[in-house]
N, C-alpha and C positions, 0 to 999 in steps of 0.2 A: 517751713524752711525756705530760704531764698532760692535755692537751686530748683525747687519744685515749681517756682513761678516762671522759669524760663519757658518761652514758647516752644511747642513741639515742631518737629520737622514739617508735619502737615499744615500747621498754622502758618509757618513761614512760607510754604509753597503757595498758600492761598493769597498772599499779598500781591499787589500790582507789580512791585519790583521783581518778585520771583517769577511772575507770569511773563514779564518781558524777558527775563533771563532764559526761560524755557524756549521762547521764540528764537532767541539768538543762539543758544548753546545746546538745546535739546533737553528733554526731561531727565534722562539718566545722569548726564553731567551736572545739571543744576541740583538735582536731589543730593548727589554725592557732595557737592560743594556746600549745600545747606547743612548737611550732617556735620561736616568738618567745622563750619562756622559755629554751630551750636556747641560742639565739643570744645572749641577754643574758648567760647564765652564761659562755659562751665569751668574749664581749667583756670581761667582768669579769676572767676569769682571764688574758687576754692583757695587761691593764693591771696585773696583780699585785694586784688588789683583793680576791681571794677567799682566805680563810684555809684553806679546805679544798675539795675537789672535791664539789660537790653531788650527792647520789644521786637516783635516779628519783623517790622520794616528795617530796623537796624541790623538784625542778623541777615536779612535778605541782602542788604547793601554789602555786608561783609562777604557773603557768598559770591556776589558779583565781582568784588575785588579779587577774590581767589580765581574766578573764571577768567577775568581779564588778564591776570598775571600769567596764568597757564596757557592762555590763548595767544599771547604775544609771540611773534616770530623769533625763534632762537637765532637763526642766521640773519643778523641785523646789519643794516648799513652803518658804517662808522666814518668819521672824518679821520683819515690817516695823516696825522701831523707829526709822525715819527721821524721824518726825514729819509726814510727808506722807501724808495719808489716801488720796488717789487718785494713787498713784505710778505713772506710765506704765511705768517699767522693771520694776515689781513687779506688773504685771497690773491696775492700776486697781482697779475696784470688786470687793470680796469679795461673792460672790453670797449672797442670802438662802437659808435652808434650803429654802423652798418651791421656789425656782428650781433648786437642786441636785437635789432629788427629781424634779422634772419632767424635767430633763435626763437623769438616770439612767434613768427610765422610757422616754424616747425612744430611748436607746441600746440598751436591752435587748430591744426588740421592734419589730415593724413598727408604723407609726403612719399615721394618716389625714392625711398631709402635704398631698397634693393630691388628696384623694378626699372627695367629699360622701357621707358614710355614709347620710344620710337619703334622698338622691335617687339613690344608687348611680351617680354620675356623676363626671367629673373636677371637682376643686375648685381653688381658688387658695390658695397657702400663706399669703399675707398676710392672708387672712380670719381666721386664728387670733388675730390681734392688732388687726386693723383696727377692730373695734367698740370695743375697750378704748381705743385711741388717740383715737377720736372722743369717747368718753364723758369721758375725762380732760382733753382739751384744747379741746373745742368745735369741732374741725375737721370739715369735711364728709366727708373721706376721708383715707386714709393709705397710704403705700407703705413697705416695709421693705427695707433693703439692709445690707451687712456692716459699714459704719462711716460716720461723718458725712462724711469726705472723699469717700466714694463717693456719698453723698446729694447733696453739693454738685456733684460732677462730673456726676451723672446729671441733676440739675435744669438746670444750665447747658447741657449738651449738648442737652437736650430743648427748652428755651425760647430759647436764644441761640446754638445751633450755627449757624455761618455768619453770625451777627449780632453786635451789640454788647451788652456788659453794662457798665452804668455803676456805678462804685464810688468812694467817697471815698478819697483818698490816705491819710487817717488810718486806714483800715480794711483796708489791704492786708496782712493778717496773715501771720505765719509762726509755726507751732507746732512742736513737737518732731519730730525726724526730718527736718528741712529741708522740711517741707510748707509750701509758699507758695501763697497764694491765686492770684497771677498765673499760676503754673505750672499749677495745676489748671484755670484758665480756658482757658489755651492748649490743654491736652490735651482739654478739652471742645469745642474748636472755636469758642469765643467770643472776640471781639475786645475786649480790655480798653479801656475808656474811663475814665481817671482824672479825677476832678474835685476842685476845691478844693486845699488845701495839707495838709501833714502835721498841722497843729494846728487849722486852721479851714476848714470847708466850709459853704457857704450853700445854701439852697434854689435860689437863682438859678443856682448852678453846675450843679445837676442839670437845671434847666429848659433852660438853654442847650445842654446836651449831648444832650437827647432829640431823636431824629430818626426818620425812617422806617426806619432801619437798627437801631433799638434793639430788642433781644430781651427785656431784663429790666433792672430796677433792683435792685441787690443791696446789702443792708445786712449787714455782718458784725459780730457782737458781739465787741468787743475784750476777750475774757475773760482773756487772759494778760498784759495790760499796760494801763497808764493813761497818757494824755497830760494833763498838768496845766498850769495857768497860763493863758495867753492862748489859750483854745480855744473852738471852737464846732462842734457836730455837729447835723445836721438831725434832728429827732424823727421817729420812725417814722410817726406819723399824717400828718405833712406829706408824707413821701415816698409814702405810700399814696395820698393825694389826688392828687398829681402823676401817679402811675402810672395811676390811674383816668381822669384827664383825657385821657391819651394812649393809653388802652387797652393799656398795657404791664404785664406781671406784675411785682409787687413781691415779692421774695424776701428773707426775713430768716433769716440763718444764726446761730442761737443757740449752737450748739456744745455747751455744757455740759449742756443738757437738764433744767433744773429743771421739775418738774411741780407743785410746791407752793411756797408762800411760805416761805422759810427763816426769815423774821423771826419766825414764831410760836415758834421755838425759840431765839431770841436771836442768830441769825446774821444777817449783813448780807444783805439780799435780793438774789437774782439774778433777772433777767427770766424769767418763766415762759412756757411755750409758749402757754398760754391767753391771757395778756396780749398777747403778740406778735400773735396772730391777731385779738384784739379791737381792736388798734391799726390793723388794716387790712392786715396781710401776707396776700398771696395764698397763699404757701407758706412754711412754716417748716421748717428742717432742724436736727436735733439728735442728740446721741449717746445711746446706751443705757447705756454703761459709765462715765459720769462721775457727775454729781449724781443722775441717775435711779437709779443703784445696781444696774444689771443687767448683762447680758452685752454684749460688743462688738456694736454695731449702729448703723445710721444710719436715722433716721426722717424721712420727708417727710410733713408734715401740712398740710392746707389745702383749697383749692377743689377740688370734685369733678372738674370738667372738666380742670384742670391735673394733678391726681394721675393721672387716667386717661391723659393723654398721657405722663406720666413712666413709668407702668407698661407702656405699649406700646413704649417704647424698647427696641430689641434689646439694649442694654447692660444692661438690668435683670437679664436672666438671668445674665450674668457676675458681677453684683454681689449676687446674692440671698443670703439667709440660709439656713443649713442647718437641719435639723430639731432639732438639739440646742440651738443658741442660740435658735431660735424658741420652743421649749418653755420655756426659761429666761426669755425675755423676757415671754412670756405670764404666767407665774407671778409675775414681778416686778411687772408692771403691775397685776395683780389686788390686790396689797398696797395700792395707792394708793386703793382703794375704802374703806379704813379708815384715813384719814390720822392719826387720833389715836394709832394703835398703831404708826406707822412707826418711831419710835425703838426699839421692841422687835423689829420684824420685819425691818428693813432695816439690814444691817451698816454701810453707809456712813453713814447718818444717826446710827446708834448711836455710831459713833466720833466723829462731828463734835460731838455734844452732850455727850460725857463731861465731867464736872466736874473741875477741877484738883484739888480736895480728894480726890476718889476716886482719882485717879491717884497723888497724893502718898502716899496710904495704901498703895497697891500697891507703890510704890517703897520705902517703909519696910519692908514685909514682905520684899521681894526683896534688899535691901541686904546682909544677913548672908550669904546664899547666894552672891551674886556676889562679895563680898569673899573668902570662902573659896576660890572657884574661881580668882580672879586672883592670889591669894597676896599676900605682904607687899611685893612690888615695886610695888604700885599702891594708891592710895587710892580709896575708893568713897564718893560723897556723893549724897544726895537733892538734886535741883536743880529749879528752875523752868525750863520750856522754852516755846518759842513754836512750836506746830504750824501747818501750813498745809493748805488743802484740796487743792491740787494740780491737775494736768491742766488748767491754764489758768483754773480757776474762782476768782474773787475774788483777784486776784494780790497785793493789799496786805492782805488779811484774814489775821490771825494768831489762833490759838486758844490761850488760856492752858492750858498743859499742865504735866506733871511727869515726871521720869525720873531716871536715874542717870548721873552723870559719873564716869568711871574715868580717873584721871590717874596717870602714872608717878611713883614716889617718887624724887626726885633728878633732876639734870639730865643725867647722863651717858647719852648715847645715847637720850634721852627720845623724840625724834621717831621713831626707828626702832623702839623698843620699842612705841610706841603703834600704829604701822602693823602691827607683828607681832601685837599683841593684837587689832586689828580683823580681821586675817586669821584668827586663831585662832577668833574668834567666827563668822566666815564658814565655817570648817571644821567646825563642829559638824554632827551628823546633820541637824538642821533649821537651816540657816544663820541667824545673827542679823545683821541689817543695821542698823547705826546710822550715826552720822556723827561726824567729828572736827571739833571746834571749840575754839579757845582752849586748846590743850594737853590736851584730854581726849577720850576716846571717849564720846559721849553716846548713851544709849539712851532715846529718848522713848517712853513707855509708852501713848500714846493708842490705838494699834492692837493692843496685846497682848490677845488674847482667849483665850489658853491658858496661864495662869500656871503650872499644874502641869507642863505639858509643857516649858515654858521652864526651870524649875528642875531637872527630872529629868535633863536632858542636861548640866547645868553641870559635874558631876564629870569629864566627858570633855574639858573645855577644856584645850588645850595652851598655857597662857599662858607667855610668856617670863619668865625669872627676872630678878631685879633687877640682875644684873651683865651680862646678855647684851645685845648690840646687834644680834643676829641672831635673828629669830623664825621660826616656821613659814611655809612658803610659802603663797601663796593657793591655795584649793582648786581642784581640776580643774573 
């Protein structure tokens, strides 16, 4: 019987290929992979799909393929050509080189994370960035946690746990991943008090809701949507004055974390942390990995006494930042001491301020190489695009951009061929992520920072031919 002539696991393990695999991956993992390769060969032969009985070296080679596939890094680098600069699904902000270097140093050695080198005593990890946050925002003090949702959770639990938190109905935000402000408030132990209507909220609505049970008045920056038309929102200074009158903390959740006025570079301004504090907020919460351009982090800045209460909350330890992101955040914040050079030093801002003419020139240079890679079954054209900031920042703001539009030649199976082409680009060693719109795969070049690396892998593109309606499958 043919199946009986298949080599055994022991025979395969004695081959040079398997011996090399053991040296790379270890005996246990290699043995398991060989068993699976033998089982796959047996199943293939039973179905009649094998032209010949595979020998031991062939099965060993199959086992190595299994090990290579399973050993590949899951969190992979990609080319973000979606036109969304701060793409949540693609990791949001690209870290500046200074932050990368600081993170690597923190990974490679012991660091004075919670140790006061000068006084030879226990230190506090937030001290590494506390002074920088105060300097850059005007806050009296700051506390750092692992993202802005955690910052909101911690602040509400500290100030309004077991009490009421007043919020306008027009600010009951939901962001990506089904994060809803009312849910966070419930988990924080705060009782939500909604005031006003979806489109109009007045100061009197807040005033009538304040009581002895009020723990905080919360204003949430609606960074990922706009309500237009017959609308009214209460300005932050008016809420701050009301909160002071009743000795209630006023918390402003900014989310996006702008530390500088984006208008100086021709972008529509976002509220800055300094401005929010100047308008009377007692505490401001914001992200580290959005407009700030650093690692994922949540920052609470504001009144010293309230920050101290937040820092003493037992939940703070569960939500704290690790040494790697803390090092990266410190390095990123230091770049803001020289705001004139931020477009050079901060990748997020560099991408946001790129000129359409510059990206069009890049597109013109890349077009011949892309056309060669996709073959005659597709046309490639330089096109204008509309990029966006992303991650909820400036939802209606688009940025004039340029890129390449790759369209199938002819109508037969055009949709499936286009999907297959997009999958082929995703299947490259460094996956290329674009978007399909109006019958074309669009590669927006705003965030392309490695032109040579992009071109170098194009010869390996497995583009579908002009007559095929079936393309390569999506990558593992």
